[in-house]
C-alpha positions as CSV (number, residue, x, y, z in Angstrom):
1,M,16.9,18.9,-13.2
2,Q,15.6,20.0,-10.5
3,R,14.5,16.4,-8.5
4,F,10.6,16.6,-7.6
5,L,10.6,13.5,-5.2
6,V,10.4,13.5,-1.8
7,S,11.5,10.4,0.6
8,L,9.6,10.1,3.5
9,A,8.7,6.7,5.3
10,A,9.0,3.4,5.3
11,F,6.9,0.0,5.4
12,T,6.6,-3.2,7.6
13,M,7.2,-6.7,6.4
14,C,5.7,-9.8,8.2
15,S,7.1,-12.6,6.3
16,S,4.9,-14.8,8.4
17,A,5.4,-17.6,4.8
18,L,1.9,-19.3,6.3
19,M,1.1,-22.3,3.5
20,L,-2.2,-21.1,1.3
21,D,-3.1,-25.2,2.2
22,K,-5.9,-26.9,3.4
23,N,-3.9,-28.8,6.1
24,H,-1.6,-26.1,7.2
25,T,-1.6,-24.6,11.0
26,Q,-2.5,-21.7,11.2
27,G,-0.4,-18.6,12.0
28,T,-0.4,-15.4,13.7
29,A,1.5,-12.3,12.5
30,P,1.5,-9.4,15.1
31,M,0.5,-5.6,13.3
32,V,2.9,-4.0,13.8
33,W,1.0,-0.2,13.7
34,E,3.4,1.3,16.5
35,K,1.4,3.4,18.7
36,Q,3.7,6.9,18.8
37,Q,2.7,8.3,22.3
38,Q,0.6,7.3,25.0
39,S,-2.3,9.5,25.6
40,T,-3.2,12.0,28.6
41,D,-5.5,10.4,31.2
42,L,-8.6,12.7,31.3
43,S,-10.7,12.9,33.9
44,G,-14.2,14.1,34.5
45,Y,-16.7,15.2,31.4
46,V,-13.6,15.4,29.1
47,R,-13.3,12.8,26.7
48,A,-10.1,11.6,25.1
49,R,-10.2,12.4,21.2
50,Q,-11.4,8.9,19.0
51,F,-9.1,9.1,15.8
52,D,-10.1,7.5,12.6
53,H,-8.2,4.4,11.6
54,R,-8.8,3.7,8.1
55,L,-7.8,0.6,7.2
56,R,-6.6,0.2,3.7
57,V,-6.3,-3.5,2.4
58,C,-4.6,-4.4,-0.9
59,N,-4.7,-8.3,-2.8
60,A,-1.3,-8.7,-3.8
61,Y,-1.6,-12.7,-4.1
62,P,-1.7,-14.1,-7.5
63,N,-4.3,-16.4,-7.4
64,E,-8.0,-16.8,-9.4
65,A,-9.7,-16.8,-6.3
66,S,-10.8,-14.0,-4.2
67,L,-9.9,-12.4,-0.9
68,I,-11.4,-12.3,2.5
69,V,-10.5,-10.5,5.4
70,S,-13.0,-11.5,8.5
71,R,-12.7,-10.6,12.4
72,R,-14.4,-13.0,14.5
73,Q,-17.5,-13.5,12.2
74,E,-17.6,-10.1,10.8
75,V,-17.0,-10.6,7.1
76,L,-15.1,-6.6,6.5
77,T,-14.2,-6.9,3.2
78,E,-17.7,-6.2,1.1
79,P,-17.4,-7.6,-1.7
80,A,-14.2,-10.0,-1.5
81,L,-11.3,-8.8,-3.1
82,N,-10.2,-10.1,-6.4
83,Y,-6.4,-10.4,-7.2
84,R,-5.1,-6.8,-7.8
85,E,-7.8,-5.2,-6.2
86,C,-7.7,-2.8,-3.2
87,Q,-10.5,-1.7,-0.8
88,D,-11.1,0.9,2.0
89,V,-12.6,-0.4,5.4
90,K,-15.2,1.4,6.5
91,A,-15.2,-0.9,10.1
92,P,-13.0,0.7,13.2
93,L,-10.7,-0.5,14.7
94,K,-8.7,-1.4,17.8
95,S,-6.1,-3.0,20.0
96,G,-7.0,-6.9,20.4
97,D,-8.3,-7.0,16.6
98,R,-7.4,-10.1,15.1
99,L,-8.2,-10.2,11.5
100,E,-8.2,-13.4,9.4
101,F,-7.1,-13.3,5.6
102,K,-9.1,-16.3,3.7
103,V,-8.2,-16.6,0.0
104,G,-9.9,-19.0,-1.6
105,G,-11.8,-20.0,1.3
106,V,-8.5,-21.6,3.0
107,S,-6.9,-19.4,5.6
108,A,-3.7,-17.3,4.8
109,G,-3.2,-16.1,8.0
110,I,-3.9,-13.7,11.0
111,F,-3.1,-10.4,11.9
112,A,-2.9,-9.7,15.5
113,V,-3.8,-5.6,15.8
114,S,-1.7,-4.4,19.3
115,D,-1.5,-1.1,19.4
116,L,-2.9,1.8,17.1
117,P,-1.6,5.2,16.6
118,N,-3.0,8.3,18.1
119,N,-3.6,10.6,15.2
120,D,-5.7,9.8,12.3
121,A,-4.4,7.3,9.7
122,V,-4.3,5.2,7.1
123,L,-3.3,1.9,8.0
124,L,-2.2,-0.1,4.5
125,L,-2.1,-4.2,5.0
126,V,-0.6,-6.4,1.9
127,I,-0.9,-9.7,1.6
128,H,1.0,-10.9,-1.2
129,R,3.0,-14.4,-2.5
130,H,6.1,-14.9,-0.2
131,D,8.2,-16.8,-2.8
132,T,8.2,-18.9,-6.0
133,L,8.5,-22.1,-5.0
134,T,5.6,-22.3,-2.5
135,T,2.2,-20.8,-2.2
136,A,3.0,-19.2,0.9
137,A,1.7,-15.9,1.6
138,S,3.8,-12.9,2.7
139,F,2.5,-9.8,4.5
140,S,3.5,-6.1,4.6
141,S,2.1,-3.1,6.5
142,H,2.7,0.3,6.6
143,V,1.1,4.0,8.5
144,F,0.8,6.6,6.2
145,A,1.5,9.9,8.1
146,N,-0.4,13.1,8.2
147,L,1.0,15.3,5.4
148,L,-1.0,18.1,3.3
149,N,0.6,16.9,0.3
150,S,-0.7,13.5,-1.0
151,Q,1.9,10.8,-0.6
152,V,2.5,7.6,-2.6
153,A,3.7,4.2,-0.9
154,V,5.9,2.1,-3.5
155,L,5.9,-1.5,-3.0
156,D,7.2,-4.3,-4.5
157,T,5.9,-7.6,-4.2
158,Y,6.9,-9.3,-7.5
159,Q,8.1,-12.7,-6.7
160,G,10.9,-13.7,-9.4
161,R,13.4,-12.0,-11.8
162,S,13.2,-9.0,-13.0
163,T,14.9,-5.9,-14.8
164,L,12.5,-3.4,-14.8
165,S,12.6,-0.7,-12.1
166,P,9.7,2.0,-11.5
167,N,9.7,5.9,-12.1
168,I,7.2,8.8,-12.2
169,V,6.3,10.8,-14.6
170,D,4.7,14.4,-15.1
171,E,4.4,16.6,-17.8
172,I,5.0,20.8,-17.9
173,H,4.1,22.8,-20.8
174,G,5.0,19.5,-22.8
175,K,7.6,18.8,-21.7
176,A,8.1,15.7,-20.0
177,R,10.0,15.4,-16.0
178,R,11.0,11.9,-15.1
179,E,12.1,10.8,-11.3
180,R,13.2,7.3,-10.6
181,L,11.3,5.7,-7.8
182,R,12.6,3.4,-5.2
183,F,11.1,-0.1,-4.3
184,N,9.3,-0.6,-0.4
185,S,9.6,3.4,0.0
186,V,7.5,6.2,0.6
187,V,7.3,9.5,-1.0
188,A,5.2,12.8,-0.9
189,V,4.1,14.3,-4.5
190,N,2.1,17.6,-5.0
191,E,-1.2,17.8,-6.1
192,G,-1.2,16.9,-10.1
193,E,-1.6,13.9,-12.6
194,Y,1.0,11.7,-13.0
195,Q,2.5,8.7,-14.6
196,V,3.4,5.7,-13.1
197,N,5.8,3.0,-15.3
198,L,7.5,0.2,-15.2
199,V,10.9,0.6,-17.2
200,N,13.4,-1.4,-18.8
201,T,17.7,-1.1,-18.8
202,T,17.1,1.9,-21.5
203,G,14.5,3.6,-20.2
204,G,11.7,2.3,-22.2
205,P,8.4,1.8,-20.3
206,Q,6.9,-1.6,-20.1
207,L,4.1,-0.8,-17.9
208,S,1.9,2.4,-17.1
209,R,-0.8,3.4,-15.0
210,E,-2.3,6.6,-14.4
211,L,-2.1,8.4,-10.5
212,V,-3.9,11.3,-9.7
213,A,-2.7,13.0,-6.6
214,L,-4.9,14.4,-4.5
215,N,-3.5,16.9,-1.3
216,R,-4.7,14.5,2.1
217,E,-4.6,11.2,0.0
218,S,-3.2,8.5,0.7
219,Y,-1.6,6.5,-2.7
220,V,-0.1,2.8,-3.3
221,V,1.5,1.5,-6.2
222,I,2.8,-2.2,-5.9
223,R,4.3,-4.0,-8.5
224,T,2.8,-7.7,-8.4
225,G,3.0,-11.6,-10.1
226,V,5.0,-14.2,-9.7
227,A,7.1,-16.4,-12.0
228,S,5.9,-19.7,-10.0
229,Q,7.6,-22.5,-9.7
230,S,4.8,-24.1,-8.1
231,G,1.3,-23.6,-10.0
232,P,0.2,-21.0,-12.2
233,S,2.9,-18.0,-13.1
234,F,1.3,-14.1,-13.3
235,P,3.0,-11.7,-15.2
236,E,4.3,-8.4,-13.7
237,D,1.7,-5.8,-13.1
238,L,1.2,-2.1,-11.1
239,I,-1.5,-1.9,-8.8
240,V,-2.6,2.3,-8.1
241,F,-4.9,2.5,-5.7
242,P,-7.1,5.1,-4.8
243,Q,-7.7,6.1,-8.2
244,S,-9.0,9.5,-8.0
245,S,-10.8,11.6,-10.1
246,V,-8.9,14.8,-12.6
247,A,-12.5,16.7,-11.6
248,L,-11.4,17.1,-7.8
249,L,-7.8,18.7,-8.7
250,S,-7.5,22.4,-6.8
251,G,-8.0,25.1,-9.1
252,A,-4.1,25.8,-8.1
253,E,-2.6,23.1,-9.0
254,L,-3.9,23.6,-12.7
255,A,-2.6,26.9,-12.9
256,A,0.4,26.5,-11.3
257,P,3.7,26.7,-13.7
258,T,5.0,23.8,-12.1
259,S,4.0,20.7,-9.9
260,A,5.7,17.4,-8.9
261,V,7.3,16.7,-5.5
262,L,8.4,18.3,-2.8
263,L,11.9,16.5,-0.8
264,L,11.1,16.1,2.8
265,A,12.2,13.4,4.7
266,V,14.9,10.5,4.8
267,L,14.2,7.4,3.2
268,A,13.4,3.8,5.1
269,W,13.4,0.5,4.0
270,F,11.6,-3.3,5.1
271,I,13.0,-4.7,7.6
């Protein structure tokens, strides 16, 4: 069977392990959005281009309380994010910004933005559980590349034992094509409709979510949940964001005899 997945790039994990406790010492984790190159010094009336840096925040921290992200006194997440929700923040970012995360009014840590890429980019930032023993939080971040195709970041934040693994399915003329996904990787996909599944060892789907992939859009698929030894447990679940409309698929995609994913680049992992 022809492979239809594309490995692209990497996530970076900041395992700051900040405790969600009112008496914890607040910590700071540097943002790992790496500046790709230095901009040219422009003089006279020519101005440097202002790049569009879209911040995407996902709350994968299992908790009944909602998440608020703020910059100084400015609340960036409106409304507050419930567990398993994501949001694109409209406020522009700049180097030196400090983003504070609060869950249920308790500080979970601060991210300091050091450098931003010299291109338009979607900047993904995910808060999730650090382990099963404590209520500590960790952060994962990724900068999406600029591609004509849609791209999908696949992130595993589940804490606990599990035998489930992800795959992606598209259906052409009644015949389903399946490809294995790897957690903590990024793939590029052709525009189209897909199912993202968590499957057991025999390949049977246990959880399924729809993914409508549009060209030039960046998506995140997150496995979340915790088998907690400290506080309540939350079952394995899948987050897919954003939820694009099938009506926005192009006519070329709908008429194409084949679709799915293109092989582009080399896989990279959390560090």
